[in-house]
Backbone bond lengths (Angstrom), bond angles and torsions (degrees), N, CA, C in turn:
res aa  C-N    CA-C-N  psi(-1)  N-CA   C-N-CA  omega(-1)  CA-C   N-CA-C  phi
1 X - - - 1.451 - - 1.529 109.98 -
2 X 1.329 114.59 -36.44 1.466 119.05 -179.43 1.522 110.86 -64.76
3 X 1.337 116.20 -31.96 1.466 118.98 179.16 1.523 111.31 -67.96
4 X 1.332 117.98 -18.61 1.465 120.85 174.70 1.521 111.74 -86.46
5 X 1.307 115.81 -37.47 1.469 120.08 -173.95 1.522 111.89 -69.82
6 X 1.323 117.52 -43.80 1.476 120.62 -175.59 1.528 111.37 -61.51
7 X 1.342 120.38 -49.00 1.476 117.57 178.09 1.525 112.98 -62.71
8 X 1.332 116.72 -33.70 1.469 119.68 178.99 1.524 110.26 -66.81
9 X 1.331 116.94 -42.60 1.468 119.92 177.94 1.522 110.82 -62.84
10 X 1.324 116.50 -40.78 1.470 119.91 178.90 1.528 109.74 -65.19
11 X 1.342 116.33 -42.32 1.463 120.27 179.31 1.530 110.83 -62.66
12 X 1.332 116.22 -45.88 1.468 119.71 179.52 1.528 111.25 -66.15
13 X 1.316 116.83 -35.85 1.466 120.19 -179.91 1.520 110.73 -67.56
14 X 1.322 116.78 -30.16 1.460 118.88 179.77 1.530 111.12 -66.17
15 X 1.324 116.98 -26.22 1.467 120.56 175.86 1.522 111.64 -96.21
16 X 1.316 116.86 2.72 1.453 120.71 178.92 1.521 112.70 77.97
17 X 1.324 117.43 18.81 1.463 121.09 -179.51 1.525 107.78 -113.39
18 X 1.296 117.04 108.85 1.459 120.63 174.66 1.515 106.61 -128.74
19 X 1.301 114.72 99.19 1.460 119.25 177.44 1.522 107.99 -148.03
20 X 1.288 116.05 162.33 1.456 121.25 -179.68 1.528 110.58 -66.12
21 X 1.302 117.55 -39.68 1.465 121.35 -178.64 1.520 111.34 -63.89
22 X 1.333 117.14 -45.07 1.466 119.52 -179.59 1.524 110.98 -67.22
23 X 1.332 116.67 -34.54 1.461 120.33 177.87 1.526 110.25 -66.41
24 X 1.332 117.54 -42.95 1.466 121.16 179.80 1.525 110.32 -64.93
25 X 1.317 117.00 -43.56 1.468 120.49 178.49 1.521 110.21 -62.28
26 X 1.316 116.91 -41.95 1.463 120.48 178.92 1.526 110.89 -65.23
27 X 1.343 117.32 -39.86 1.468 120.64 177.71 1.526 111.00 -62.37
28 X 1.327 116.24 -42.08 1.464 119.85 178.69 1.523 109.92 -63.18
29 X 1.325 116.42 -42.01 1.459 120.58 179.54 1.533 111.38 -63.67
30 X 1.338 115.76 -49.01 1.472 120.06 -179.40 1.528 110.23 -65.48
31 X 1.342 117.21 -39.99 1.465 120.18 177.21 1.515 111.50 -61.27
32 X 1.327 116.24 -39.43 1.464 120.14 176.92 1.514 111.93 -63.53
33 X 1.353 115.70 -39.10 1.467 118.61 177.16 1.530 111.18 -63.60
34 X 1.347 116.09 -44.39 1.466 119.16 178.32 1.527 110.95 -62.49
35 X 1.321 117.17 -38.81 1.460 121.26 177.68 1.522 110.47 -63.55
36 X 1.320 117.28 -43.55 1.454 121.48 179.21 1.526 111.04 -63.03
37 X 1.328 116.00 -43.91 1.465 119.85 178.26 1.532 110.02 -62.23
38 X 1.333 116.42 -42.34 1.467 120.17 178.77 1.514 112.26 -61.96
39 X 1.336 116.92 -41.90 1.465 119.96 179.09 1.519 111.65 -66.13
40 X 1.320 116.85 -37.07 1.460 119.54 177.44 1.520 111.07 -65.89
41 X 1.325 116.99 -37.65 1.461 119.79 178.59 1.520 111.42 -68.88
42 X 1.328 117.07 -32.72 1.462 119.32 178.26 1.524 110.17 -68.38
43 X 1.343 116.83 -40.33 1.460 119.38 178.31 1.525 111.12 -69.19
44 X 1.294 117.97 -36.84 1.459 123.25 179.59 1.528 108.59 -125.16
45 X 1.330 117.88 78.34 1.462 119.07 -176.51 1.526 111.13 -66.24
46 X 1.310 116.07 152.52 1.463 118.61 178.22 1.525 110.28 -64.41
47 X 1.309 116.57 156.04 1.460 121.82 -176.09 1.524 110.68 -79.60
48 X 1.324 115.81 69.35 1.459 119.30 175.16 1.519 108.40 -82.38
49 X 1.323 116.17 167.64 1.463 120.35 -178.98 1.527 111.07 -59.79
50 X 1.330 116.71 -39.30 1.465 120.34 -179.65 1.524 110.91 -64.61
51 X 1.328 116.92 -44.15 1.461 120.22 -178.99 1.523 111.66 -67.47
52 X 1.321 116.76 -39.09 1.464 120.09 178.68 1.522 109.73 -66.31
53 X 1.334 117.04 -41.53 1.467 120.34 178.38 1.521 110.60 -62.65
54 X 1.319 117.30 -42.07 1.466 120.61 178.92 1.527 110.73 -64.29
55 X 1.327 116.27 -38.93 1.460 120.66 -178.53 1.529 110.67 -60.57
56 X 1.333 117.37 -37.30 1.456 119.93 -177.16 1.526 113.31 -90.08
57 X 1.333 118.38 -19.96 1.462 119.82 178.72 1.521 112.65 -94.65
58 X 1.320 118.55 -17.69 1.467 121.20 -179.01 1.529 112.66 -59.77
59 X 1.344 120.38 -40.16 1.471 118.31 178.48 1.529 113.52 -63.47
60 X 1.317 118.34 -23.76 1.467 120.89 -179.25 1.517 112.58 -81.83
61 X 1.314 118.51 -11.17 1.465 121.50 -176.46 1.523 112.74 -60.33
62 X 1.342 121.16 -44.85 1.470 118.89 178.61 1.527 112.97 -60.96
63 X 1.317 116.76 -37.64 1.465 120.07 178.49 1.520 109.81 -65.70
64 X 1.313 116.42 -43.16 1.459 120.67 179.64 1.527 110.50 -64.19
65 X 1.324 117.72 -41.65 1.459 120.65 178.91 1.525 111.37 -65.51
66 X 1.328 117.49 -34.21 1.461 120.37 177.80 1.522 110.86 -70.40
67 X 1.322 117.12 -31.80 1.462 121.20 -177.96 1.524 112.02 -80.48
68 X 1.329 118.16 -35.44 1.463 121.17 -174.02 1.523 114.36 -57.66
69 X 1.344 121.05 -43.95 1.471 117.98 179.19 1.520 112.45 -60.24
70 X 1.337 116.68 -36.81 1.459 119.08 178.14 1.519 110.42 -66.26
71 X 1.321 117.09 -40.68 1.460 120.25 179.15 1.520 110.36 -66.19
72 X 1.329 116.79 -40.43 1.462 119.72 179.32 1.519 110.88 -64.41
73 X 1.333 117.80 -39.34 1.460 120.45 177.97 1.519 111.10 -66.86
74 X 1.318 116.35 -35.85 1.458 119.95 -179.65 1.521 110.37 -63.85
75 X 1.319 117.16 -46.62 1.455 120.35 -177.10 1.525 112.47 -79.83
76 X 1.343 117.48 -16.51 1.455 119.79 -178.29 1.530 111.96 -77.46
77 X 1.329 117.64 -21.71 1.456 119.92 -179.56 1.524 109.89 -69.09
78 X 1.326 117.17 134.20 1.464 118.75 178.68 1.526 110.45 -71.66
79 X 1.277 114.52 150.83 1.458 119.86 179.17 1.524 109.06 -67.66
80 X 1.319 115.30 140.44 1.458 119.75 179.11 1.526 108.97 -71.87
81 X 1.332 117.26 131.05 1.464 118.53 179.60 1.526 110.63 -68.41
82 X 1.299 115.06 142.55 1.456 121.01 179.25 1.522 107.67 -79.73
83 X 1.322 116.95 125.20 1.462 117.68 179.68 1.528 109.93 -65.59
84 X 1.311 116.24 142.73 1.464 117.74 -179.14 1.528 110.16 -66.21
85 X 1.301 114.39 131.36 1.460 119.31 179.68 1.516 109.19 -93.17
86 X 1.309 114.07 153.10 1.457 118.42 177.95 1.518 108.70 -78.30
87 X 1.292 114.57 148.98 1.457 118.16 178.06 1.530 108.95 -74.76
88 X 1.293 115.10 166.18 1.465 120.37 179.95 1.524 109.85 -61.90
89 X 1.323 116.09 -39.29 1.468 119.58 179.87 1.528 110.60 -62.55
90 X 1.339 117.18 -40.95 1.468 120.30 178.21 1.527 111.21 -62.74
91 X 1.320 116.32 -40.47 1.464 120.42 178.61 1.525 110.93 -63.28
92 X 1.326 116.28 -42.34 1.470 119.67 -179.59 1.528 109.97 -65.56
93 X 1.335 117.40 -40.26 1.471 120.88 178.36 1.527 109.66 -62.78
94 X 1.325 116.58 -41.58 1.464 120.55 178.92 1.529 110.24 -63.22
95 X 1.340 116.87 -44.03 1.463 120.55 178.68 1.529 111.27 -64.48
96 X 1.336 116.79 -37.44 1.475 121.02 179.18 1.526 110.18 -63.27
97 X 1.344 116.51 -41.48 1.468 118.84 178.92 1.531 110.57 -66.55
98 X 1.348 117.17 -36.10 1.461 119.63 176.03 1.522 111.08 -64.99
99 X 1.330 116.49 -37.54 1.461 120.27 178.06 1.531 110.10 -67.82
100 X 1.326 116.69 -42.10 1.468 120.37 179.81 1.527 111.27 -64.21
101 X 1.311 116.99 -31.60 1.465 120.80 179.13 1.530 111.59 -80.74
102 X 1.315 116.65 -9.82 1.455 121.11 178.86 1.520 113.30 85.96
103 X 1.308 116.78 11.76 1.469 120.12 -179.38 1.528 110.33 -75.43
104 X 1.338 116.95 -37.71 1.471 121.07 175.85 1.523 108.23 -121.85
105 X 1.317 115.82 156.85 1.468 121.07 -179.71 1.516 109.56 -83.96
106 X 1.344 117.67 161.48 1.468 119.88 176.31 1.530 112.42 -59.75
107 X 1.335 117.84 -31.69 1.469 120.62 178.69 1.538 110.40 -67.49
108 X 1.336 115.72 -41.35 1.468 119.37 177.37 1.529 110.56 -65.08
109 X 1.333 115.92 -38.77 1.467 120.17 178.04 1.523 110.64 -61.12
110 X 1.340 116.00 -48.09 1.472 119.90 -179.58 1.533 111.44 -63.42
111 X 1.332 116.90 -39.41 1.470 120.38 -179.91 1.531 110.39 -64.71
112 X 1.343 116.59 -44.70 1.464 119.94 179.05 1.521 111.36 -66.20
113 X 1.347 116.28 -38.17 1.467 120.03 179.63 1.528 110.07 -63.70
114 X 1.332 117.34 -43.20 1.467 120.69 178.14 1.533 110.70 -64.60
115 X 1.334 115.45 -37.59 1.474 119.62 178.46 1.526 110.82 -64.50
116 X 1.340 116.40 -42.31 1.467 119.97 179.87 1.526 112.06 -68.22
117 X 1.315 116.72 -36.98 1.470 121.12 -178.09 1.528 112.41 -86.57
118 X 1.332 117.01 -1.95 1.478 122.19 -179.10 1.520 111.85 57.54
119 X 1.298 115.34 44.88 1.483 119.95 -179.95 1.508 108.95 -96.88
């Protein structure tokens, strides 16, 4: 604030006017100029890296917003539980009962057993 007052006092003194009223009027005038400059900078911000990045990424925002609900739905689904698999021993017992019932031959039983045991 002091950096505003000193130039105003010097300016007013150059015209031979040093009074509280003229200083207040000058402060209001200078403050209005700073406000106007600030508003112009907000409408036309300087080309900083952040502003340039925003300028080029802003068009992609609608696409990203359209994609996000689909991504959220994809990750929101619970993972499907893996059904419990039978152990190799259970499979061999099942095949043995099929062989005993005559549904499969002993050769088929041996072939399946070797396949299950990776022999």
